[in-house]
C-alpha positions as CSV (number, residue, x, y, z in Angstrom):
1,M,128.2,80.1,102.6
2,E,127.0,80.2,99.0
3,E,127.7,83.9,98.6
4,N,131.4,83.4,99.5
5,L,132.0,80.7,96.8
6,N,134.7,81.7,94.3
7,L,133.2,81.2,90.8
8,T,136.2,82.6,88.9
9,P,137.2,80.0,86.3
10,E,140.6,78.4,86.3
11,I,142.3,76.0,83.9
12,W,144.0,73.2,85.7
13,T,146.7,71.4,83.9
14,A,149.5,68.8,84.5
15,E,152.1,66.8,82.6
16,V,149.3,64.1,82.1
17,V,145.6,64.8,82.4
18,Y,143.3,61.7,82.4
19,A,139.5,61.9,82.6
20,G,139.1,58.1,83.0
21,I,138.3,57.3,79.4
22,G,140.4,57.1,76.3
23,T,144.1,58.0,76.2
24,P,145.6,60.2,78.9
25,M,146.5,63.7,77.5
26,L,150.0,65.1,77.5
27,R,148.7,68.6,77.0
28,G,145.2,68.5,78.6
29,G,143.3,70.5,81.1
30,L,140.2,70.9,83.2
31,V,138.2,74.1,83.5
32,V,137.3,74.4,87.2
33,V,134.6,76.8,88.5
34,G,134.0,76.8,92.2
35,E,134.0,73.3,93.5
36,H,133.2,71.5,90.2
37,V,134.8,70.7,86.8
38,A,133.2,72.7,84.0
39,A,135.0,71.2,81.0
40,V,137.7,68.7,80.0
41,A,139.7,68.9,76.8
42,G,143.1,69.5,75.2
43,L,144.9,72.5,76.7
44,A,145.0,74.4,73.4
45,E,141.3,74.0,72.9
46,L,140.5,75.2,76.4
47,Q,142.7,78.2,76.1
48,L,140.9,79.2,72.9
49,R,137.5,78.8,74.5
50,Y,138.6,80.5,77.7
51,P,141.2,83.0,76.6
52,D,141.4,85.1,79.8
53,V,141.2,82.3,82.3
54,P,144.4,81.8,84.4
55,L,146.4,78.6,84.0
56,V,147.2,76.6,87.2
57,H,149.8,73.9,87.0
58,K,149.0,71.0,89.2
59,G,152.1,68.8,89.0
60,K,152.6,65.5,87.3
61,A,149.1,64.3,86.8
62,L,145.4,65.0,87.2
63,T,143.3,61.9,87.4
64,P,140.3,60.2,89.0
65,P,141.1,58.5,92.4
66,V,143.9,56.0,92.1
67,V,143.6,52.3,93.0
68,N,146.1,50.2,95.1
69,A,145.5,46.9,93.4
70,H,147.9,44.9,95.6
71,T,148.9,45.2,99.2
72,H,149.0,43.3,102.5
73,L,147.4,45.6,105.0
74,D,148.0,43.1,107.9
75,L,151.7,43.8,107.4
76,S,151.4,47.5,108.2
77,S,153.1,47.0,111.6
78,V,156.1,45.1,110.2
79,P,159.3,47.2,109.9
80,Y,160.3,48.3,106.4
81,F,162.9,46.0,104.9
82,R,165.4,46.4,102.1
83,G,167.6,43.5,101.0
84,G,167.4,40.2,99.2
85,Y,164.0,38.6,98.6
86,T,164.8,35.4,100.7
87,N,165.8,37.5,103.6
88,F,162.5,39.4,103.3
89,I,160.6,36.2,103.5
90,R,162.5,35.5,106.8
91,H,161.7,39.0,107.9
92,V,157.9,38.4,107.4
93,I,157.9,35.0,109.0
94,G,159.8,36.5,112.0
95,H,157.2,39.2,112.4
96,G,154.3,36.8,112.0
97,P,152.7,37.8,115.3
98,K,152.3,41.4,114.0
99,R,149.9,40.3,111.3
100,T,146.8,41.4,113.2
101,V,143.4,43.0,112.6
102,E,144.9,46.1,114.3
103,A,147.7,46.2,111.7
104,A,145.1,45.9,108.9
105,E,143.1,48.8,110.4
106,Q,146.3,50.9,110.4
107,G,146.8,50.1,106.7
108,L,143.2,50.8,105.8
109,S,143.4,54.2,107.6
110,E,146.5,55.0,105.4
111,L,144.6,54.1,102.2
112,R,141.6,56.2,103.3
113,A,143.9,59.2,104.0
114,L,145.5,58.8,100.5
115,G,142.0,59.0,98.9
116,V,142.2,55.7,97.0
117,G,139.2,54.6,95.0
118,G,139.7,50.9,95.7
119,F,142.1,48.3,97.0
120,G,143.2,44.7,96.6
121,D,144.4,43.1,99.8
122,I,146.0,39.7,100.4
123,V,144.7,38.6,103.9
124,Y,146.6,36.1,106.0
125,K,143.9,35.4,108.7
126,P,140.1,34.8,108.3
127,E,139.4,37.2,111.1
128,T,141.0,40.0,109.2
129,V,138.8,39.3,106.2
130,E,135.8,39.4,108.5
131,W,136.9,42.8,109.8
132,L,137.4,44.3,106.3
133,I,134.0,43.1,105.2
134,E,132.4,44.6,108.2
135,K,134.3,47.8,108.6
136,S,135.8,49.0,105.3
137,P,134.1,52.0,103.7
138,L,136.3,51.6,100.7
139,P,135.5,49.1,97.9
140,G,137.9,46.4,97.0
141,V,138.7,42.7,97.1
142,A,140.0,40.8,100.2
143,Y,141.8,37.7,98.9
144,L,142.2,34.9,101.5
145,E,145.7,33.7,101.4
146,V,146.2,29.9,101.0
147,I,149.5,28.1,101.8
148,N,149.6,24.3,101.9
149,R,152.2,22.2,100.1
150,N,150.8,18.8,101.1
151,P,148.8,17.3,98.3
152,D,147.0,15.0,100.7
153,H,145.4,18.1,102.3
154,A,144.0,19.5,99.1
155,E,140.4,18.4,99.4
156,L,140.1,19.4,103.1
157,V,141.7,22.8,102.5
158,A,139.6,23.5,99.4
159,R,136.4,22.6,101.3
160,R,137.3,25.0,104.1
161,V,138.0,27.8,101.7
162,V,134.6,27.3,100.0
163,E,132.8,27.4,103.3
164,L,134.5,30.7,104.3
165,L,134.0,32.4,101.0
166,S,130.4,31.3,100.6
167,D,129.6,32.9,104.0
168,W,131.5,36.1,103.3
169,R,130.1,36.6,99.8
170,N,126.5,37.0,101.2
171,R,127.5,40.0,103.4
172,D,126.4,43.5,102.5
173,S,129.8,45.1,102.0
174,P,131.7,47.1,99.4
175,V,134.5,44.5,99.9
176,R,134.3,41.4,97.8
177,V,136.2,38.2,98.7
178,G,138.6,36.2,96.6
179,I,141.3,33.6,96.9
180,S,145.1,34.0,96.9
181,P,147.2,30.9,96.4
182,H,150.4,32.3,97.8
183,T,152.9,31.3,95.2
184,P,153.3,28.5,92.7
185,Y,155.7,26.7,95.0
186,N,153.7,27.2,98.3
187,V,150.5,25.5,97.1
188,S,150.4,21.8,96.0
189,P,149.3,21.1,92.4
190,P,146.0,19.4,93.3
191,L,145.1,22.2,95.7
192,L,146.0,24.9,93.2
193,Q,143.8,23.2,90.6
194,K,140.9,22.9,93.0
195,L,141.2,26.6,94.0
196,V,141.1,27.6,90.3
197,E,138.1,25.4,89.7
198,I,136.3,27.0,92.7
199,A,137.2,30.5,91.3
200,R,135.9,29.7,87.9
201,L,132.7,28.0,89.0
202,E,131.8,30.4,91.8
203,G,133.1,33.6,90.4
204,F,135.7,34.3,93.0
205,P,138.7,36.4,91.8
206,L,142.2,35.0,92.2
207,Q,145.4,37.0,93.0
208,M,148.7,35.2,93.2
209,H,152.4,36.2,93.6
210,V,154.2,34.8,90.5
211,A,157.6,35.4,88.9
212,E,158.6,37.9,91.5
213,S,162.3,37.1,92.1
214,P,165.3,35.3,90.7
215,E,165.3,33.0,93.7
216,E,161.7,31.9,92.9
217,T,162.8,31.0,89.3
218,E,165.9,29.1,90.6
219,L,163.7,27.1,93.1
220,M,161.1,26.2,90.5
221,T,163.5,25.3,87.7
222,Q,166.4,23.8,89.5
223,S,165.1,22.9,93.0
224,T,168.1,24.9,94.4
225,G,168.8,28.3,95.9
226,P,168.3,30.1,99.1
227,L,164.5,29.7,99.2
228,R,165.1,25.9,99.4
229,D,166.3,26.3,103.0
230,I,163.2,28.3,104.3
231,P,161.1,25.2,105.3
232,L,164.0,23.5,107.1
233,Q,164.9,26.7,109.0
234,Y,161.3,27.2,110.3
235,G,160.1,23.6,110.7
236,F,157.7,23.8,107.7
237,P,157.0,20.9,105.4
238,S,159.6,20.7,102.7
239,Y,158.9,21.7,99.1
240,Q,157.4,19.0,96.9
241,H,156.6,18.7,93.2
242,L,158.9,21.4,92.0
243,P,158.3,21.3,88.3
244,A,161.7,22.0,86.7
245,T,160.1,24.9,84.7
246,T,159.5,28.6,85.2
247,P,156.5,29.8,87.3
248,V,154.4,31.1,84.4
249,R,155.0,28.0,82.2
250,Y,154.1,25.8,85.2
251,L,150.8,27.7,85.7
252,A,150.1,27.4,82.0
253,E,150.7,23.6,82.1
254,L,148.3,23.3,85.1
255,G,145.6,25.3,83.3
256,V,145.7,28.0,85.9
257,L,146.1,31.1,83.6
258,G,143.0,33.0,82.6
259,P,140.9,36.1,83.1
260,H,139.9,34.9,86.6
261,L,143.6,35.2,87.7
262,T,145.6,38.4,88.6
263,L,149.3,37.7,88.6
264,V,151.2,40.0,91.0
265,H,154.8,41.0,90.1
266,G,155.5,39.3,86.8
267,V,159.1,40.5,86.9
268,Q,161.0,37.4,86.0
269,V,159.4,36.6,82.6
270,D,160.5,36.2,79.0
271,E,158.6,37.3,75.9
272,E,157.0,33.9,75.4
273,E,155.6,34.0,78.9
274,V,154.2,37.5,78.4
275,Q,152.5,36.2,75.3
276,M,151.0,33.3,77.4
277,L,149.6,35.8,79.9
278,A,148.2,38.1,77.2
279,Q,146.6,35.4,75.2
280,S,145.0,33.7,78.2
281,G,143.6,37.0,79.5
282,T,145.5,36.9,82.7
283,Q,145.8,40.2,84.4
284,V,149.0,41.6,86.0
285,V,149.8,44.0,88.9
286,S,153.3,45.5,89.3
287,C,154.8,46.7,92.6
288,P,158.0,48.5,91.3
289,R,159.3,50.0,94.5
290,S,159.0,46.7,96.4
291,N,160.7,44.8,93.5
292,E,163.5,47.3,93.5
293,G,164.0,47.2,97.2
294,L,164.1,43.4,97.4
295,A,166.5,43.1,94.4
296,C,163.9,41.4,92.3
297,G,164.4,43.4,89.1
298,L,162.1,45.6,87.1
299,L,159.0,44.5,85.3
300,P,159.7,44.5,81.5
301,W,157.1,47.1,80.6
302,D,158.1,47.1,76.9
303,L,157.2,43.4,76.6
304,Y,153.9,43.9,78.3
305,L,153.1,46.9,76.1
306,K,154.2,45.0,72.9
307,H,151.7,42.3,73.6
308,R,149.0,44.8,74.7
309,L,148.7,43.5,78.3
310,E,147.9,46.6,80.4
311,V,149.4,46.4,83.9
312,A,147.9,47.7,87.1
313,L,149.9,49.1,90.1
314,G,150.1,48.2,93.7
315,T,152.5,49.0,96.6
316,D,152.8,45.5,98.2
317,S,153.1,45.8,102.0
318,R,154.6,48.3,104.4
319,G,157.1,45.6,105.0
320,S,158.7,46.1,101.5
321,S,157.5,49.6,100.6
322,P,157.9,52.9,102.5
323,D,154.2,53.7,102.2
324,L,150.9,52.6,100.5
325,D,150.8,55.5,98.0
326,V,150.4,53.9,94.6
327,R,151.0,57.3,92.9
328,K,154.6,57.1,94.1
329,E,154.9,53.7,92.4
330,A,154.0,55.5,89.1
331,L,156.3,58.5,89.9
332,F,159.2,56.0,90.7
333,L,159.0,55.0,87.0
334,W,158.0,58.4,85.5
335,E,161.3,58.9,83.5
336,R,161.5,55.3,82.4
337,V,158.0,54.4,81.2
338,D,155.6,56.5,79.2
339,P,153.8,58.5,81.9
340,R,150.4,58.0,80.1
341,V,150.9,54.2,80.6
342,L,151.6,54.7,84.3
343,V,148.6,56.9,84.8
344,R,146.3,54.3,83.3
345,A,148.0,51.7,85.4
346,A,147.3,53.6,88.6
347,T,143.7,54.2,87.7
348,R,141.8,52.4,84.9
349,N,143.7,49.2,85.0
350,G,143.5,48.9,88.8
351,Y,139.7,49.3,88.7
352,R,139.5,46.7,86.0
353,V,141.6,44.2,87.9
354,L,139.4,44.5,91.0
355,G,136.1,44.5,89.0
356,L,135.2,48.0,90.1
357,E,133.6,50.8,88.1
358,L,136.1,53.4,87.0
359,P,135.0,57.0,87.9
360,R,135.3,59.6,85.2
361,I,136.0,63.3,85.2
362,T,133.3,65.1,83.3
363,R,131.4,68.4,83.4
364,G,129.9,68.6,86.9
365,T,132.5,66.3,88.7
366,P,133.3,67.6,92.1
367,I,137.0,68.7,92.4
368,S,137.2,66.5,95.5
369,Q,137.1,63.6,93.0
370,V,140.1,64.9,91.1
371,Q,143.5,63.9,92.3
372,S,146.6,65.9,91.6
373,W,149.9,64.1,91.9
């Protein structure tokens, strides 16, 4: 009842306070009255303006709702795996029958319980895209995964992708659709170029796993390594047209890089490649806990920051992360990377990557829209 509402002001603070605009504050705060924010400013200023108001510490960060910019919801029923990257690929293939609509529903329920403001999801089967478009109350992008290494199939596969996406884009849904060429080595060059052309002409976003592991680099540059055996082991077509160069340089040579593309992982890169990504406007999502658990390495945050390429955060799947909480991705790096950078990565940058509007914390914002970490 209205008469029972507590209208005693409090100043909420945390290690980092971010209102969704500008630079996150290391000594910031929110004045909260009842169920709404009454003011946002530096902590010293708020304490001058409200000298007798109690200070409430809320942990590591106060932010708008975070965004999980990369996951695989249909892998939510796959057991959590830690070990080498190639063995993880075998793990996923071995649990292929678990990639169902029901698994995606389980993952979406977890995201909703975490209060995310949006999500980016790589989707293995068209029926799961259909389900997300019809059932998800959360905004985001469902990227249809494309895997085909046979250049002779490029025209047929591209035509089918266009048919599916053209139908889905006309649905009334908070979920947009996009394309996910799986990796540089799992899509033939002509198919990859056709998918990029479709994305550019039709406005479909692209998200692609690139430069994730040392094994990927070895396969791409030398045509050797443990990934080379995967097709033979499972009866898939063998790898063709491996370019003898690194994944990012290969994409640059094919004309794939650009603002239409979100590159996921970007761990195994050098400074020249980071420059290529930054200058082309390519966006990047990092999944640090997955990268650590699969022995892929750590994204070189200093290089990305040096070249002013702001990275978003995702969790990857339940198969390689213990949960879908993107805040824990930031907290995993809290002592190694400027926490203000991590807060923007979990919020502003994720909304930007997915083409969603970033909510802001201002006077009148309900406290239900303020997340404490």
